[in-house]
LODREN-638983 format. One record per residue (C-alpha): residue in three letters; y, x, z; residue number from 1. Coordinates in pm, whole numbers, padded with zeros to 5 digits, always signed. Layout:
BEGIN
<atom><resn>ALA</resn><Y>Y</Y><X>X</X><Z>Z</Z><resi>NUM</resi></atom>
...
This chain:
BEGIN
<atom><resn>MET</resn><Y>+00000</Y><X>+00000</X><Z>+00000</Z><resi>1</resi></atom>
<atom><resn>ALA</resn><Y>+00341</Y><X>+00140</X><Z>-00096</Z><resi>2</resi></atom>
<atom><resn>ASP</resn><Y>+00607</Y><X>+00192</X><Z>+00166</Z><resi>3</resi></atom>
<atom><resn>ASP</resn><Y>+00876</Y><X>-00078</X><Z>+00120</Z><resi>4</resi></atom>
<atom><resn>ALA</resn><Y>+01155</Y><X>+00180</X><Z>+00159</Z><resi>5</resi></atom>
<atom><resn>ALA</resn><Y>+01012</Y><X>+00383</X><Z>-00130</Z><resi>6</resi></atom>
<atom><resn>CYS</resn><Y>+00996</Y><X>+00088</X><Z>-00370</Z><resi>7</resi></atom>
<atom><resn>LEU</resn><Y>+01271</Y><X>+00048</X><Z>-00626</Z><resi>8</resi></atom>
<atom><resn>ASN</resn><Y>+01452</Y><X>-00282</X><Z>-00653</Z><resi>9</resi></atom>
<atom><resn>PHE</resn><Y>+01453</Y><X>-00321</X><Z>-01030</Z><resi>10</resi></atom>
<atom><resn>GLU</resn><Y>+01642</Y><X>-00650</X><Z>-01006</Z><resi>11</resi></atom>
<atom><resn>ALA</resn><Y>+01946</Y><X>-00461</X><Z>-00874</Z><resi>12</resi></atom>
<atom><resn>ILE</resn><Y>+01958</Y><X>-00226</X><Z>-01174</Z><resi>13</resi></atom>
<atom><resn>LYS</resn><Y>+02211</Y><X>-00328</X><Z>-01440</Z><resi>14</resi></atom>
<atom><resn>LEU</resn><Y>+02208</Y><X>-00177</X><Z>-01788</Z><resi>15</resi></atom>
<atom><resn>ALA</resn><Y>+02499</Y><X>-00195</X><Z>-02029</Z><resi>16</resi></atom>
<atom><resn>LYS</resn><Y>+02548</Y><X>-00082</X><Z>-02387</Z><resi>17</resi></atom>
<atom><resn>ILE</resn><Y>+02890</Y><X>+00078</X><Z>-02427</Z><resi>18</resi></atom>
<atom><resn>LEU</resn><Y>+03056</Y><X>+00105</X><Z>-02771</Z><resi>19</resi></atom>
<atom><resn>TYR</resn><Y>+03358</Y><X>+00321</X><Z>-02849</Z><resi>20</resi></atom>
<atom><resn>PHE</resn><Y>+03584</Y><X>+00277</X><Z>-03153</Z><resi>21</resi></atom>
<atom><resn>ALA</resn><Y>+03864</Y><X>+00471</X><Z>-03328</Z><resi>22</resi></atom>
<atom><resn>TRP</resn><Y>+04045</Y><X>+00733</X><Z>-03115</Z><resi>23</resi></atom>
<atom><resn>VAL</resn><Y>+03847</Y><X>+00627</X><Z>-02806</Z><resi>24</resi></atom>
<atom><resn>ARG</resn><Y>+03529</Y><X>+00737</X><Z>-02990</Z><resi>25</resi></atom>
<atom><resn>GLN</resn><Y>+03696</Y><X>+01059</X><Z>-03107</Z><resi>26</resi></atom>
<atom><resn>LYS</resn><Y>+03801</Y><X>+01162</X><Z>-02757</Z><resi>27</resi></atom>
<atom><resn>ILE</resn><Y>+03464</Y><X>+01080</X><Z>-02600</Z><resi>28</resi></atom>
<atom><resn>GLY</resn><Y>+03264</Y><X>+01229</X><Z>-02886</Z><resi>29</resi></atom>
<atom><resn>LYS</resn><Y>+03016</Y><X>+00947</X><Z>-02934</Z><resi>30</resi></atom>
<atom><resn>SER</resn><Y>+03018</Y><X>+00597</X><Z>-03073</Z><resi>31</resi></atom>
<atom><resn>GLU</resn><Y>+02783</Y><X>+00436</X><Z>-02822</Z><resi>32</resi></atom>
<atom><resn>GLU</resn><Y>+02562</Y><X>+00488</X><Z>-02522</Z><resi>33</resi></atom>
<atom><resn>GLU</resn><Y>+02343</Y><X>+00285</X><Z>-02290</Z><resi>34</resi></atom>
<atom><resn>ILE</resn><Y>+02402</Y><X>+00343</X><Z>-01920</Z><resi>35</resi></atom>
<atom><resn>VAL</resn><Y>+02266</Y><X>+00229</X><Z>-01587</Z><resi>36</resi></atom>
<atom><resn>LEU</resn><Y>+02562</Y><X>+00093</X><Z>-01395</Z><resi>37</resi></atom>
<atom><resn>PRO</resn><Y>+02606</Y><X>+00229</X><Z>-01043</Z><resi>38</resi></atom>
<atom><resn>GLU</resn><Y>+02600</Y><X>-00036</X><Z>-00771</Z><resi>39</resi></atom>
<atom><resn>SER</resn><Y>+02972</Y><X>+00031</X><Z>-00716</Z><resi>40</resi></atom>
<atom><resn>VAL</resn><Y>+03055</Y><X>-00092</X><Z>-01069</Z><resi>41</resi></atom>
<atom><resn>ALA</resn><Y>+03094</Y><X>-00468</X><Z>-01101</Z><resi>42</resi></atom>
<atom><resn>THR</resn><Y>+03395</Y><X>-00508</X><Z>-01335</Z><resi>43</resi></atom>
<atom><resn>ILE</resn><Y>+03531</Y><X>-00346</X><Z>-01650</Z><resi>44</resi></atom>
<atom><resn>ASP</resn><Y>+03806</Y><X>-00184</X><Z>-01438</Z><resi>45</resi></atom>
<atom><resn>GLU</resn><Y>+03544</Y><X>-00021</X><Z>-01218</Z><resi>46</resi></atom>
<atom><resn>LEU</resn><Y>+03346</Y><X>+00086</X><Z>-01525</Z><resi>47</resi></atom>
<atom><resn>VAL</resn><Y>+03656</Y><X>+00256</X><Z>-01669</Z><resi>48</resi></atom>
<atom><resn>ASP</resn><Y>+03706</Y><X>+00441</X><Z>-01339</Z><resi>49</resi></atom>
<atom><resn>GLU</resn><Y>+03341</Y><X>+00551</X><Z>-01341</Z><resi>50</resi></atom>
<atom><resn>LEU</resn><Y>+03345</Y><X>+00658</X><Z>-01708</Z><resi>51</resi></atom>
<atom><resn>SER</resn><Y>+03665</Y><X>+00858</X><Z>-01651</Z><resi>52</resi></atom>
<atom><resn>LYS</resn><Y>+03470</Y><X>+01082</X><Z>-01411</Z><resi>53</resi></atom>
<atom><resn>ARG</resn><Y>+03209</Y><X>+01176</X><Z>-01674</Z><resi>54</resi></atom>
<atom><resn>GLY</resn><Y>+03410</Y><X>+01459</X><Z>-01826</Z><resi>55</resi></atom>
<atom><resn>PRO</resn><Y>+03734</Y><X>+01561</X><Z>-01994</Z><resi>56</resi></atom>
<atom><resn>GLY</resn><Y>+03679</Y><X>+01353</X><Z>-02309</Z><resi>57</resi></atom>
<atom><resn>TYR</resn><Y>+03623</Y><X>+01038</X><Z>-02108</Z><resi>58</resi></atom>
<atom><resn>ALA</resn><Y>+03919</Y><X>+01117</X><Z>-01882</Z><resi>59</resi></atom>
<atom><resn>ALA</resn><Y>+04143</Y><X>+01163</X><Z>-02188</Z><resi>60</resi></atom>
<atom><resn>ALA</resn><Y>+04020</Y><X>+00843</X><Z>-02352</Z><resi>61</resi></atom>
<atom><resn>PHE</resn><Y>+04079</Y><X>+00630</X><Z>-02042</Z><resi>62</resi></atom>
<atom><resn>ARG</resn><Y>+04388</Y><X>+00810</X><Z>-01907</Z><resi>63</resi></atom>
<atom><resn>ASN</resn><Y>+04608</Y><X>+00518</X><Z>-02007</Z><resi>64</resi></atom>
<atom><resn>ALA</resn><Y>+04366</Y><X>+00225</X><Z>-01984</Z><resi>65</resi></atom>
<atom><resn>GLY</resn><Y>+04652</Y><X>-00015</X><Z>-02057</Z><resi>66</resi></atom>
<atom><resn>SER</resn><Y>+04647</Y><X>+00105</X><Z>-02418</Z><resi>67</resi></atom>
<atom><resn>ILE</resn><Y>+04280</Y><X>+00013</X><Z>-02464</Z><resi>68</resi></atom>
<atom><resn>ARG</resn><Y>+04130</Y><X>-00328</X><Z>-02533</Z><resi>69</resi></atom>
<atom><resn>CYS</resn><Y>+03786</Y><X>-00443</X><Z>-02427</Z><resi>70</resi></atom>
<atom><resn>ALA</resn><Y>+03527</Y><X>-00686</X><Z>-02557</Z><resi>71</resi></atom>
<atom><resn>VAL</resn><Y>+03218</Y><X>-00804</X><Z>-02374</Z><resi>72</resi></atom>
<atom><resn>ASN</resn><Y>+02942</Y><X>-00936</X><Z>-02597</Z><resi>73</resi></atom>
<atom><resn>GLN</resn><Y>+03189</Y><X>-00939</X><Z>-02889</Z><resi>74</resi></atom>
<atom><resn>GLU</resn><Y>+03453</Y><X>-01149</X><Z>-02712</Z><resi>75</resi></atom>
<atom><resn>HIS</resn><Y>+03787</Y><X>-01007</X><Z>-02594</Z><resi>76</resi></atom>
<atom><resn>ARG</resn><Y>+03793</Y><X>-00995</X><Z>-02215</Z><resi>77</resi></atom>
<atom><resn>PRO</resn><Y>+04033</Y><X>-00879</X><Z>-01941</Z><resi>78</resi></atom>
<atom><resn>PHE</resn><Y>+03946</Y><X>-00572</X><Z>-01737</Z><resi>79</resi></atom>
<atom><resn>ASP</resn><Y>+03865</Y><X>-00781</X><Z>-01427</Z><resi>80</resi></atom>
<atom><resn>THR</resn><Y>+03563</Y><X>-00933</X><Z>-01607</Z><resi>81</resi></atom>
<atom><resn>ILE</resn><Y>+03237</Y><X>-00910</X><Z>-01413</Z><resi>82</resi></atom>
<atom><resn>ILE</resn><Y>+02967</Y><X>-00709</X><Z>-01594</Z><resi>83</resi></atom>
<atom><resn>LYS</resn><Y>+02619</Y><X>-00861</X><Z>-01618</Z><resi>84</resi></atom>
<atom><resn>ASP</resn><Y>+02289</Y><X>-00689</X><Z>-01692</Z><resi>85</resi></atom>
<atom><resn>GLY</resn><Y>+02248</Y><X>-00632</X><Z>-02064</Z><resi>86</resi></atom>
<atom><resn>ASP</resn><Y>+02614</Y><X>-00677</X><Z>-02156</Z><resi>87</resi></atom>
<atom><resn>GLU</resn><Y>+02752</Y><X>-00499</X><Z>-02460</Z><resi>88</resi></atom>
<atom><resn>ILE</resn><Y>+03096</Y><X>-00359</X><Z>-02376</Z><resi>89</resi></atom>
<atom><resn>ALA</resn><Y>+03328</Y><X>-00227</X><Z>-02646</Z><resi>90</resi></atom>
<atom><resn>PHE</resn><Y>+03644</Y><X>-00022</X><Z>-02599</Z><resi>91</resi></atom>
<atom><resn>PHE</resn><Y>+03900</Y><X>+00008</X><Z>-02879</Z><resi>92</resi></atom>
<atom><resn>PRO</resn><Y>+04273</Y><X>+00050</X><Z>-02936</Z><resi>93</resi></atom>
<atom><resn>PRO</resn><Y>+04489</Y><X>-00257</X><Z>-02996</Z><resi>94</resi></atom>
<atom><resn>VAL</resn><Y>+04475</Y><X>-00387</X><Z>-03349</Z><resi>95</resi></atom>
<atom><resn>THR</resn><Y>+04803</Y><X>-00444</X><Z>-03529</Z><resi>96</resi></atom>
<atom><resn>GLY</resn><Y>+04868</Y><X>-00627</X><Z>-03849</Z><resi>97</resi></atom>
<atom><resn>GLY</resn><Y>+05127</Y><X>-00594</X><Z>-04117</Z><resi>98</resi></atom>
């Protein structure tokens, strides 16, 4: 019988697919990644804080988070949106028209 303290609680693990576009992608150096969200990350704001700690490219990309837009599952969302397991989260600069 396994010790309860040694068992992982797989229900608590949240995965998210993160997509990066335009200059956000250029600064980070990749177009997408799948990550396990730390328990401390519940919202997009908290995800941005966590990603910013991953290295200089991430820090540069998210330095001025107010200049980045976000979509969750292909719908524009504010940064206080709660992240759910399996969400696809995209970061991109504002789009302007002419």
